[in-house]
C-alpha positions as CSV (number, residue, x, y, z in Angstrom):
1,M,-0.3,0.0,0.0
2,A,3.1,2.3,0.5
3,I,3.3,2.6,-3.4
4,V,-0.5,3.6,-3.7
5,D,0.2,6.4,-1.3
6,D,3.2,7.3,-2.7
7,V,1.1,7.9,-6.0
8,N,-2.0,9.7,-4.0
9,S,0.8,12.1,-2.4
10,D,2.5,13.0,-5.9
11,L,-1.0,13.3,-7.1
12,K,-2.1,15.8,-4.7
13,S,0.8,17.9,-4.7
14,R,0.5,17.8,-8.3
15,I,-3.4,18.9,-8.1
16,D,-2.4,21.8,-5.4
17,S,0.4,23.1,-8.1
18,T,-2.0,23.6,-10.6
19,L,-4.4,25.2,-8.6
20,D,-1.6,27.6,-6.9
21,A,-0.7,28.2,-10.8
22,L,-4.3,29.2,-11.5
23,R,-4.2,31.6,-8.4
24,K,-1.5,33.4,-9.3
25,E,-2.8,33.7,-13.2
26,F,-5.9,35.1,-11.7
27,S,-4.1,37.6,-9.6
28,R,-2.8,39.1,-12.6
29,I,-6.1,39.4,-14.2
30,R,-7.2,43.2,-13.9
31,T,-10.5,43.7,-12.4
32,G,-11.0,47.4,-12.5
33,R,-9.8,47.7,-8.7
34,A,-6.3,48.5,-8.1
35,N,-4.5,45.3,-7.1
36,L,-0.6,45.0,-6.8
37,S,-0.2,42.1,-8.4
38,I,-0.6,43.0,-11.4
39,L,2.5,44.6,-11.3
40,D,4.8,41.2,-9.9
41,G,6.1,40.3,-13.6
42,I,7.7,43.5,-14.5
43,R,11.3,44.3,-14.5
44,V,12.9,47.8,-14.4
45,D,16.2,47.9,-15.7
46,Y,18.3,49.0,-12.8
47,Y,21.8,50.3,-14.1
48,G,21.9,47.2,-16.5
49,S,20.3,44.9,-14.3
50,P,16.9,44.2,-14.7
51,T,15.4,43.9,-11.4
52,P,11.5,43.6,-10.2
53,L,9.6,46.4,-9.4
54,S,9.4,46.1,-5.9
55,G,12.9,45.9,-5.7
56,V,13.3,49.6,-6.7
57,A,10.4,51.2,-5.5
58,N,7.5,50.8,-3.0
59,M,3.9,50.3,-4.4
60,T,0.9,51.1,-2.3
61,V,-2.6,51.4,-3.1
62,A,-3.4,54.7,-2.4
63,D,-7.6,54.2,-3.5
64,P,-9.8,51.4,-5.3
65,R,-8.4,53.3,-8.3
66,L,-5.3,54.2,-7.9
67,I,-1.7,52.5,-7.7
68,V,1.3,54.7,-6.2
69,V,4.8,53.6,-7.1
70,R,7.5,55.6,-5.2
71,P,11.1,54.7,-6.5
72,W,13.7,54.7,-3.8
73,D,16.0,56.6,-5.9
74,R,14.5,60.0,-7.8
75,K,16.8,58.6,-10.9
76,M,14.7,55.6,-11.6
77,V,11.5,57.5,-12.4
78,P,11.9,57.3,-16.0
79,A,13.3,53.5,-15.8
80,I,10.1,52.5,-14.4
81,D,7.7,54.5,-16.4
82,R,9.6,53.1,-19.4
83,A,9.5,49.5,-17.5
84,L,5.4,50.0,-16.9
85,R,4.7,51.4,-20.5
86,E,6.5,48.0,-22.0
87,A,4.7,45.5,-19.8
88,N,1.5,46.3,-21.4
89,I,-0.7,46.1,-18.8
90,G,-3.4,48.4,-20.1
91,I,-2.8,51.1,-17.4
92,N,-0.6,54.3,-18.8
93,P,1.5,55.9,-16.2
94,V,1.6,58.9,-14.8
95,S,5.0,60.3,-13.4
96,D,5.8,64.1,-11.8
97,G,9.5,63.6,-11.3
98,E,9.0,61.9,-8.2
99,I,6.3,59.2,-7.8
100,I,4.8,57.4,-10.6
101,R,0.6,56.8,-10.3
102,L,-0.8,54.2,-12.2
103,P,-4.9,55.3,-12.7
104,I,-6.9,51.5,-12.8
105,P,-9.6,52.9,-15.8
106,Q,-13.2,51.6,-15.3
107,L,-13.9,48.7,-17.2
108,T,-16.3,48.7,-19.8
109,E,-19.4,46.0,-19.5
110,E,-17.5,44.8,-22.8
111,R,-14.2,44.3,-21.7
112,R,-15.6,42.8,-18.0
113,R,-17.2,39.8,-20.5
114,D,-13.8,39.9,-22.2
115,I,-12.0,39.2,-19.2
116,V,-14.9,36.7,-18.2
117,K,-14.0,34.3,-21.3
118,Q,-10.3,34.6,-20.3
119,V,-11.3,33.4,-16.8
120,K,-13.0,31.0,-17.9
121,V,-10.1,29.6,-20.8
122,K,-7.6,29.5,-18.1
123,G,-9.9,27.5,-15.9
124,E,-10.6,25.1,-18.5
125,E,-6.6,25.0,-19.3
126,H,-6.1,23.9,-15.9
127,K,-8.8,21.3,-15.3
128,V,-7.3,19.7,-18.3
129,A,-3.8,19.8,-16.9
130,V,-5.8,18.0,-13.4
131,R,-7.2,15.6,-15.8
132,N,-3.5,15.3,-17.5
133,V,-2.1,14.6,-13.8
134,R,-5.1,12.1,-13.2
135,R,-4.2,9.8,-16.2
136,D,-0.3,9.8,-15.3
137,A,-1.4,8.3,-12.1
138,N,-3.8,5.9,-13.5
139,D,-0.8,4.8,-15.4
140,M,1.6,4.5,-12.9
141,L,-1.0,2.4,-10.8
142,K,-1.8,0.1,-13.6
143,E,1.8,-0.3,-14.2
144,Y,2.6,-1.5,-10.6
145,Q,-0.6,-3.9,-10.8
146,K,0.8,-5.3,-14.3
147,D,4.3,-5.9,-12.4
148,G,2.9,-7.0,-9.5
149,E,3.3,-5.2,-7.0
150,I,0.0,-4.4,-6.0
151,T,-3.8,-6.6,-6.6
152,E,-5.9,-5.8,-8.8
153,D,-8.2,-4.8,-5.5
154,E,-5.6,-2.3,-4.5
155,L,-5.5,-0.8,-7.9
156,K,-9.4,-0.4,-8.0
157,K,-9.5,1.3,-4.6
158,A,-6.5,3.5,-5.1
159,L,-8.0,4.3,-8.6
160,E,-11.5,5.7,-6.9
161,R,-9.2,7.7,-4.5
162,V,-7.4,9.1,-7.8
163,Q,-10.9,9.8,-9.2
164,K,-11.8,11.4,-5.9
165,E,-8.7,13.7,-5.8
166,T,-9.1,14.9,-9.4
167,D,-12.8,15.5,-8.5
168,A,-12.0,17.5,-5.8
169,G,-9.4,19.8,-8.0
170,I,-11.6,20.6,-10.7
171,Q,-14.3,21.6,-8.1
172,S,-11.5,23.7,-6.7
173,I,-11.2,25.6,-10.1
174,D,-14.7,25.7,-10.6
175,E,-15.1,27.7,-7.4
176,L,-12.1,30.3,-8.3
177,V,-13.3,30.6,-11.6
178,A,-16.7,31.6,-10.3
179,K,-14.8,33.9,-7.8
180,K,-12.8,35.5,-10.4
181,E,-15.8,36.0,-12.5
182,K,-18.2,38.0,-9.7
183,E,-14.9,39.7,-8.8
184,V,-14.4,40.9,-12.4
185,M,-18.1,41.5,-13.0
186,E,-18.7,43.5,-10.0
187,V,-18.9,47.1,-10.6
C-alpha cells in the first residue's frame, strides 16, 4: 500500500501546484480595482540589471482606482515609467518626476465579458492539466498492478481515490473561476 500512498501524495501535490498556478494567473488579471499583483512580473532596468519593480520602488494602493509607485532613487523614475509602459498591462503611468501614479480605468461591460471569457479559458486549461495528472497517476498504478506490486483490488481502490482527488481539484478550479468571474463583473 506504500506505493499507492506515494502515487496519491504525488497526485495531491501536482493538483495543488496546478491550483496555485491558477491563483497566480488570476491575481494578474485586472478587475477594475487597484491590485498590486498586476505589477508582479514587471522588471526594471536597474543600472543594467533587470530587477523586479518591488526591488526599486515602494508600491501602495492609494485608493480603489489608484496605485502609487514611489522609487527609492529619484533617477529611476524614467526607467520605471518605461518598464510600466512596455509591460502592456493596459494602464498608462503618470509621472511627476518623483512618484508614478497608475490610475486604473473603469472597465466597460464588453471588456468585463472578455475578461470573464479569459478566466474561463484559463480555468479549462487548468482542468485539463488536472486530468492529465490523473491520467499519469492511473497509468502508474496500472503499471504497478501489471508488475505484480499491487493487487487488482488495491488497484480498484487506488483508482477510486485518484478520481476523488481529481474531482476535488476540478471543483476547486470551478470555485476559483466563479469567484474571479464575480470579482470581474462587480462594478
